N, C-alpha and C positions, 0 to 999 in steps of 0.2 A: 819248460814241456816242451820238444819237439812232435811236429807233424805223427812224427812215426815211432810216438811214445802215445800216443793217444792209440784207446781201446776201441773204438771208432771214426769212421771220417765218412763223410757225406761226399760220396761221388758223383756228381753232375755230367749225364753225359746229356750229346744235345743232336737231336733228330736230323735228317737234310731239310726238313722245313723250318729248322733253326729252335723249335719245344725242346725246351729242357726236362731231362728224365734223371733224378736223383735217385742215391740210392745209397742203402749205407753199409759198408760194407771195412772187413778185418782189413789192418796195414800193417806191412811189418816193412823194417828202415834196410837198405840194403849199399853192402861195403861202396859203391861207388855214391852215396848218398838222397840214390834216386829211393823213391816208395815203390814198396811193390802189395801188391792183391788178388786174390785168386775170385775165378768165375770161372762159372760152365761154359764151356766154350760154345756152346749153342745158346748161351743167354743172352737179352738182346744190349747187355751191357760190351759183350763180348762182340757183336754185330756193327757197335756203330764203333767200336776199334777197330775194324778192322785195317782201317788207313790210321797212320798216326792224326789222334784229334785234337782240340782245344776241348778241357775238361776243366771244373772248379773242384776245388775240393775244400774241406769243412767239416771240425768235431765233433760232431755228432751222437746223440747215445745209441741205441743197434732199433729204437723207433725212424730213426733218421731227423729227432726232431734237435737245433744247429745249439749247439752252446751258445748262452749269453758271455756279453762280451765279443766275439768270432767274427771274422768274416773270410768270408769265400776268397780262393784262393785262385789264381789260374794256375793254369797246368797245361801239358801237353801227356797223352796216354799214348799207348803205343798193344798189342798182342805183345806177350815176351815171347823168346823163341824158345825151343824147349829144354835148350841146357840154361839158361835164366828161369825157366817154370823149378828146374830141379835146386838152386839154389833158394826160388821163393816158397813153393812147399815145404821145406823141413823147418822155414824159420816159420811160417805162419802156425806149424805142427806145434810149436817150441815154445810158441808165442799165448796160446786159447788151447793145447791138448788138442 
């Protein structure tokens, strides 16, 4: 199973002072092999991702409890362009309803 097959991923972003902020997110695979997720543009996650940022991702449940025998994976996250968002949004709807 790949990360894009998971129902939830724990996305951990980091504040300027280095404090980790974990949040469970819905995730979809994109055609280029990257992952996409949607969050409100006013959310803390979005604010921390205004510039490309180092994050970690790990399979989890809806409450953010990580799955046994999984480890966080380092990744880079950034805000999607409007065109990319129009690709991500229908995939989220198709996967989650």
